[in-house]
Every structure is written in structure tokens, then in C-alpha cells.
C-alpha positions in Angstrom: -24.1 -52.5 115.1 -24.3 -54.3 118.4 -24.3 -51.9 121.4 -25.2 -54.1 124.3 -22.8 -54.4 127.2 -22.8 -57.7 129.1 -22.2 -58.1 132.9 -19.4 -60.5 133.6 -19.6 -60.1 137.4 -21.0 -57.7 139.9 -19.9 -56.3 143.3 -22.3 -54.7 145.8 -20.3 -51.7 147.0 -23.0 -50.2 149.3 -26.4 -51.3 150.6 -28.6 -48.5 152.0 -32.2 -48.4 153.2 -33.5 -48.3 149.6 -30.6 -47.8 147.2 -27.6 -50.0 146.4 -24.4 -49.1 144.7 -22.9 -51.7 142.4 -19.7 -52.0 140.4 -19.9 -54.4 137.5 -17.1 -55.8 135.3 -18.6 -55.8 131.7 -17.9 -57.0 128.2 -18.1 -54.2 125.7 -19.5 -54.6 122.2 -16.0 -54.8 120.8 -15.1 -57.7 123.1 -12.9 -55.7 125.5 -13.8 -55.5 129.2 -14.6 -52.4 131.2 -16.4 -51.4 134.4 -19.6 -49.6 135.3 -20.6 -48.1 138.6 -24.3 -47.4 139.2 -27.1 -47.0 141.6 -30.0 -49.5 141.9 -33.1 -47.5 142.8 -36.6 -48.9 143.2 -38.2 -46.2 141.0 -40.6 -43.5 141.9 -43.9 -41.8 141.0 -44.7 -38.2 140.4 -48.2 -36.8 140.5 -49.6 -33.9 138.5 -52.6 -33.2 140.9 -55.0 -30.9 139.1 -57.6 -29.1 141.2 -61.1 -28.3 139.9 -60.0 -24.6 139.7 -57.3 -25.6 137.2 -54.4 -25.1 139.7 -51.8 -27.7 140.5 -51.0 -29.0 143.9 -47.3 -28.3 144.5 -44.8 -28.8 147.3 -41.8 -26.8 148.7 -39.3 -29.1 150.3 -35.7 -29.0 151.6 -33.5 -31.6 149.9 -30.5 -32.7 151.8 -28.0 -33.7 149.1 -28.0 -30.3 147.3 -28.7 -28.4 150.6 -31.6 -26.3 149.4 -35.3 -26.0 149.0 -37.0 -27.0 145.8 -40.5 -26.5 144.3 -41.7 -30.0 143.3 -44.6 -32.2 142.3 -45.8 -34.6 144.9 -43.7 -37.7 144.4 -42.3 -40.7 146.2 -40.4 -44.0 146.0 -42.1 -47.2 144.9 -42.0 -49.8 147.6 -40.9 -53.4 146.7 -43.6 -55.1 144.8 -45.9 -52.1 144.9 -48.1 -51.3 141.9 -47.2 -47.9 140.5 -50.8 -46.6 140.7 -51.1 -47.7 144.3 -47.9 -45.9 145.0 -49.1 -42.7 143.3 -52.3 -42.7 145.3 -50.5 -43.3 148.6 -47.9 -40.6 147.9 -50.5 -38.0 146.9 -52.5 -38.5 150.1 -49.5 -38.8 152.4 -47.9 -35.6 151.2 -50.8 -33.4 150.2 -53.9 -34.8 151.8 -55.7 -35.2 148.5 -57.3 -38.3 146.9 -58.3 -38.3 143.3 -61.3 -39.8 141.4 -59.5 -40.0 138.1 -56.0 -41.3 137.3 -54.1 -41.2 134.0 -50.6 -42.6 133.5 -48.8 -40.1 131.3 -45.4 -41.5 130.8 -42.3 -43.2 132.2 -39.0 -41.3 132.2 -35.5 -42.3 133.2 -33.9 -39.3 135.0 -30.3 -40.5 135.6 -29.4 -43.1 132.9 -25.6 -42.4 133.2 -25.4 -43.7 136.8 -28.7 -45.1 138.0 -31.5 -47.4 136.9 -34.2 -45.2 138.5 -37.4 -44.7 136.5 -40.1 -42.1 137.2 -43.7 -42.9 136.5 -45.9 -39.8 135.9 -49.6 -39.7 136.7 -52.3 -37.0 136.2 -54.8 -37.0 139.1 -58.1 -35.2 138.7 -61.3 -35.0 140.7 -59.5 -34.2 143.9 -60.9 -34.2 147.4 -59.0 -33.2 150.5 -59.1 -35.9 153.2 -56.0 -35.0 155.3 -52.4 -35.8 154.9 -50.3 -38.4 156.6 -46.6 -37.4 156.3 -44.0 -40.0 156.9 -41.9 -39.5 160.0 -39.1 -37.0 159.3 -40.9 -35.6 156.2 -41.4 -31.9 156.2 -43.0 -30.0 153.3 -45.3 -27.1 152.4 -48.2 -27.7 150.1 -49.6 -24.9 147.9 -51.5 -24.3 144.7 -49.9 -22.9 141.5 -51.4 -22.5 138.0 -49.8 -24.4 135.2 -49.0 -21.1 133.4 -47.2 -19.8 136.4 -45.4 -23.1 137.0 -44.1 -23.0 133.5 -43.0 -19.4 133.9 -41.2 -20.4 137.1 -39.4 -23.0 135.0 -38.3 -20.3 132.6 -37.2 -18.1 135.5 -35.3 -20.9 137.2 -37.6 -20.9 140.3 -38.6 -24.5 139.4 -35.4 -26.2 138.4 -35.8 -29.8 139.5 -35.9 -32.2 136.6 -38.8 -34.5 137.7 -41.1 -31.5 138.0 -40.0 -29.8 134.8 -40.6 -33.1 132.8 -44.0 -33.5 134.5 -45.1 -29.9 133.8 -44.1 -30.1 130.1 -46.0 -33.4 129.8 -49.1 -32.0 131.4 -49.0 -28.9 129.1 -48.8 -31.2 126.1 -51.5 -33.5 127.4 -54.0 -30.7 128.1 -53.4 -29.3 124.6 -54.5 -32.6 123.1 -51.3 -34.7 123.0 -52.7 -38.0 124.5 -50.5 -40.4 126.5 
């Protein structure tokens, strides 16, 4: 069975600083036409930064759209043409002040497939050294340590309820238990 939908024409509805909203007229697999509205996003990285003591480097940050604070992994947007590992290294240092001696790409996940083309690249960072952070202008966050066991308990309790972080924590748990990326 053919499932592919084909773009017949596209309209740029909104152009922001890093996202675009599009509305496409499409041909459906049965030959009929329809429309799709979606967000073009450059993609992002998330870093599972594991300290020598076994704790994770985590962040507490206010997020404007939902109007609340979240507990999250260090993460950030991929700049145009930027290598994903370069982005992960940049974001880890900018937000937390850490650099890592070992980097492992764990997986790629697509968090919002119903309305966006964003992808999330997950990295494990080990062999951390603190060199000082360089937050972007207008970026405010608190950095703290949390054990993986406690982080997973916080997921169960709903204290960690942000999808990027939940996916990353579950991947890390599997990886540390022998499930290799």
C-alpha cells in the first residue's frame, strides 16, 4: 500500500527567527488533494551529561509557551549547517559550563511528527570538566546534579514531565544497562 503524500504547492505562512510555518496543498495516496500545516524547525540536540560521581547535570528553566518551569536536560537548537556534535558540545558548555572528553550519539527522535519536522539528537557526554558557562543573552537557567535513579523517580512522580528529557533518561538507563546505541 502506498502511503506517501506529495506536495503540490507550498505557502510560507510565517517566518520567525528560527522557525517557519508552512501550509502545503498535497496529493493523498488515493489521488485526492488535501492540506497540511506544519512547522519547519532546524532540529536540536539534548545532552545526557554524566559526572564522574554518576550524577547527571540537569537544568531548571522557565519555558514561555506553557508558562512554567521545567526540569530538563541541557539542550539547544542546531544552527544552520552546524554539525550535531559541535552543537552538543557548544550547548553543554554554554548552558552548564562543562566540557566532555567522551561523546556518544545515542539516538535521533522526532518529538512532534504531527505538526513539525523537528528532530532531536541525543548524546551521552562523559569525562566532564567544568570550565565556566557562557549563557546566551536572555537565557536564564539553574544547573544542578541529579542521580539517574532520582531522575527516573521524578518522571514517575510527574516532576520531570518534558518529553525530550523523559526520552533521554530512558535511553540512558537502557544504554547503561548494556543496550548499545
